[in-house]
VMD Tcl script that draws the C-alpha trace (Angstrom):
set ca {
  {-0.01 -0.02 0.00}
  {3.00 2.40 -0.02}
  {2.28 5.41 -2.09}
  {-1.47 4.98 -1.70}
  {-3.69 7.84 -0.58}
  {-5.01 5.31 2.03}
  {-1.63 4.55 3.57}
  {-0.72 7.97 5.03}
  {1.50 7.36 8.18}
  {4.79 7.41 6.40}
  {3.82 10.56 4.50}
  {2.96 12.25 7.69}
  {6.29 11.60 9.15}
  {8.00 12.92 5.98}
  {5.95 16.07 6.11}
  {4.15 15.18 2.77}
  {0.75 14.45 4.11}
  {-2.08 14.89 1.67}
  {-5.73 13.93 2.43}
  {-7.80 12.07 -0.09}
  {-10.90 13.53 1.52}
  {-10.20 17.26 1.14}
  {-11.78 19.74 1.31}
  {-13.36 18.54 4.56}
  {-15.16 19.83 7.49}
  {-13.14 19.35 10.69}
  {-9.97 17.35 10.90}
  {-8.27 14.50 12.79}
  {-5.81 15.48 15.38}
  {-2.11 15.53 14.26}
  {1.33 15.68 15.85}
  {4.76 17.09 15.05}
  {6.86 14.00 15.54}
  {9.77 13.49 13.17}
  {11.26 9.96 12.45}
  {14.15 10.75 14.87}
  {11.63 11.65 17.53}
  {9.89 8.25 17.10}
  {13.20 6.46 18.00}
  {13.01 7.82 21.60}
  {9.34 7.30 22.48}
  {8.06 4.57 24.78}
  {7.33 1.39 22.77}
  {5.79 -1.79 24.07}
  {8.32 -3.91 22.12}
  {5.99 -6.61 22.93}
  {4.51 -10.08 22.33}
  {0.83 -10.25 22.02}
  {-1.25 -13.38 21.21}
  {-4.89 -14.00 20.35}
  {-6.66 -17.44 20.01}
  {-10.16 -18.46 19.28}
  {-11.53 -21.34 21.39}
  {-14.54 -23.55 21.79}
  {-15.72 -21.20 24.50}
  {-14.74 -17.83 23.22}
  {-11.39 -16.02 22.79}
  {-8.18 -15.90 24.82}
  {-5.64 -13.18 24.58}
  {-2.16 -12.83 26.17}
  {0.49 -10.15 26.38}
  {3.84 -9.57 28.22}
  {4.15 -6.66 30.62}
  {7.27 -4.63 29.42}
  {7.59 -1.22 27.90}
  {10.95 -0.21 26.50}
  {12.85 2.62 24.74}
  {13.62 1.24 21.35}
  {14.08 -2.18 23.08}
  {17.29 -1.01 24.71}
  {16.03 0.24 28.05}
  {13.13 -1.11 30.15}
  {11.03 1.90 30.97}
  {8.12 0.03 32.73}
  {7.76 -3.51 33.97}
  {3.92 -3.50 34.70}
  {2.15 -2.40 31.45}
  {-1.25 -3.77 30.80}
  {-1.33 -4.34 27.01}
  {-4.76 -5.75 26.64}
  {-7.89 -3.69 27.20}
  {-11.67 -4.20 27.01}
  {-13.18 -1.97 24.24}
  {-16.57 -3.67 23.99}
  {-18.77 -5.88 26.15}
  {-17.36 -8.95 24.54}
  {-14.19 -7.72 22.80}
  {-10.67 -6.58 23.74}
  {-7.68 -5.05 22.01}
  {-4.02 -5.67 22.55}
  {-1.35 -2.92 22.62}
  {1.67 -3.35 20.24}
  {3.92 -0.43 18.94}
  {4.15 3.02 20.47}
  {2.50 3.22 23.84}
  {0.85 6.70 23.23}
  {-0.56 5.71 19.76}
  {-1.89 2.31 21.17}
  {-3.50 4.01 24.24}
  {-5.20 6.65 22.05}
  {-6.34 3.95 19.65}
  {-7.88 1.81 22.47}
  {-9.68 4.90 23.92}
  {-11.04 5.77 20.50}
  {-12.26 2.36 19.75}
  {-13.93 2.10 23.05}
  {-15.75 5.37 22.62}
  {-16.94 4.54 19.11}
  {-18.27 1.19 20.25}
  {-20.12 2.86 23.20}
  {-21.48 5.52 20.86}
  {-22.75 2.81 18.44}
  {-24.51 0.90 21.23}
  {-26.08 4.16 22.54}
  {-27.35 5.38 19.15}
  {-28.58 1.95 17.77}
  {-29.56 0.08 21.00}
  {-27.41 -2.86 20.06}
  {-23.68 -3.99 20.15}
  {-21.49 -3.78 17.30}
  {-20.71 -7.04 15.61}
  {-17.12 -8.16 15.38}
  {-17.15 -7.64 11.61}
  {-18.26 -3.97 12.11}
  {-15.70 -3.48 14.91}
  {-12.81 -4.90 12.84}
  {-13.81 -2.74 9.81}
  {-13.90 0.31 12.06}
  {-10.41 -0.55 13.46}
  {-8.99 -0.89 10.01}
  {-10.51 2.46 8.90}
  {-9.10 4.26 12.00}
  {-5.62 2.95 11.52}
  {-5.71 3.65 7.74}
  {-6.85 7.28 7.96}
  {-6.25 8.14 11.60}
  {-3.38 9.68 13.74}
  {-2.35 6.38 15.35}
  {1.38 5.96 14.71}
  {3.22 2.70 14.81}
  {0.34 0.54 16.15}
  {-0.07 -3.13 15.24}
  {-2.70 -4.64 17.66}
  {-4.83 -7.68 17.87}
  {-8.65 -7.50 18.08}
  {-10.56 -10.35 19.70}
  {-14.09 -10.91 20.73}
  {-17.34 -12.91 20.32}
  {-20.69 -12.15 18.78}
  {-23.78 -14.05 17.48}
  {-21.55 -15.54 14.65}
  {-18.93 -17.04 17.03}
  {-15.34 -16.28 18.10}
  {-13.15 -13.94 16.15}
  {-9.47 -12.99 16.13}
  {-8.17 -10.19 13.77}
  {-4.60 -8.97 13.33}
  {-4.32 -5.33 12.44}
  {-1.38 -3.58 10.69}
  {-0.32 0.13 10.86}
  {-1.73 0.63 7.24}
  {-5.17 -0.57 8.19}
  {-4.91 -4.20 6.95}
  {-7.35 -6.51 8.74}
  {-6.90 -10.26 8.70}
  {-9.03 -12.90 10.40}
  {-7.50 -16.11 11.76}
  {-7.91 -18.83 14.39}
  {-4.80 -17.43 16.09}
  {-2.34 -14.60 15.54}
  {0.82 -13.10 17.12}
  {2.08 -9.52 16.77}
  {5.09 -7.66 18.25}
  {8.92 -8.13 18.52}
  {8.63 -11.63 19.86}
  {6.18 -12.95 17.39}
  {8.53 -15.44 15.75}
  {9.23 -17.10 19.08}
  {5.66 -17.24 20.07}
  {4.52 -18.51 16.66}
  {6.69 -21.57 17.11}
  {4.77 -22.52 20.31}
  {1.40 -21.91 18.83}
  {2.12 -23.85 15.58}
  {2.91 -26.86 17.80}
  {0.36 -26.63 20.52}
  {-2.84 -24.82 19.09}
  {-5.64 -27.16 18.08}
  {-9.11 -26.26 17.01}
  {-11.64 -26.59 19.75}
  {-9.41 -25.86 22.79}
  {-11.20 -24.84 25.95}
  {-10.33 -21.40 27.30}
  {-8.38 -22.94 30.28}
  {-6.33 -24.96 27.71}
  {-5.96 -21.95 25.44}
  {-4.56 -19.74 28.32}
  {-1.88 -22.30 28.95}
  {-0.98 -22.35 25.33}
  {-0.94 -18.54 25.15}
  {1.16 -18.26 28.28}
  {3.71 -20.70 27.01}
  {3.87 -18.53 23.84}
  {4.56 -15.44 25.82}
  {7.03 -17.27 28.07}
  {9.01 -18.44 25.02}
  {9.25 -14.92 23.60}
  {10.25 -13.44 27.05}
  {13.19 -15.90 27.18}
  {14.94 -14.29 24.18}
  {13.22 -11.15 23.01}
  {14.65 -8.07 24.87}
  {11.48 -6.10 24.11}
  {9.22 -8.56 25.97}
  {9.27 -9.55 29.53}
  {8.20 -9.12 33.22}
  {5.03 -11.41 33.24}
  {1.83 -12.10 31.41}
  {-1.59 -10.54 31.23}
  {-4.38 -12.95 30.17}
  {-7.72 -11.94 28.88}
  {-10.57 -14.47 28.72}
  {-13.59 -13.38 26.57}
  {-16.88 -15.27 26.72}
  {-20.61 -14.41 26.46}
  {-20.33 -13.14 30.05}
  {-17.80 -10.49 29.14}
  {-14.07 -9.83 29.41}
  {-11.89 -11.00 32.38}
  {-8.34 -9.73 32.36}
  {-5.72 -10.90 34.92}
  {-2.06 -10.22 35.38}
  {0.61 -12.66 36.52}
  {4.24 -11.81 37.35}
  {5.11 -15.57 37.68}
  {4.47 -17.80 34.79}
  {4.16 -20.75 37.20}
  {0.86 -19.29 38.33}
  {-0.63 -20.23 35.04}
  {1.45 -23.09 33.63}
}
mol new
graphics top color blue
foreach p $ca { graphics top sphere $p radius 0.5 }
foreach p [lrange $ca 0 end-1] q [lrange $ca 1 end] { graphics top cylinder $p $q radius 0.2 }
display resetview
């Protein structure tokens, strides 16, 4: 998508941003970061995992934030947040961009429910997320969206250009290659949530062992028809 009017984040950093929607009423918030500035902001480094299960969805993340992967700036970052009664979003990339994206998605979900009297479907929520990333001010964000609706369990990987891909399981972040090795071996269709939490925790633990951008424990999110339950564990032995 490089060079497309619908892939604008790189053009913003180069100062060559042009909007395909001009002239327009109102505008999205912008910032004055340069590429050099972006090297010194807090990033999650990160390993984030999403799995569909027979009971719903399980998501897992590590707890570390770092400066370009060289210095640990925080050891207790919650990188998965509820954005919808039965959906959650992981945080991967720049901390500021991810936090802003999560807040925006939560607000849009609440507005939809207030206006229409029903919850957004996961298809609608994933489309909104892709559109927000494609045209919005959320720099360097590569999250996972997971949730359930009337059609079943869903996991979507999102890229900074607004790409949305659905799968049974996915991984994002700097530790993704290490975590994928575990999931390729251990994931099976029809896992229970408890079984999936162990698989996801093993994936995070594998990444933490070798990836300097990931570490300090695991957050697990369990999504069912009852809602979203998120718990943090500093010791992997608590869940393995």
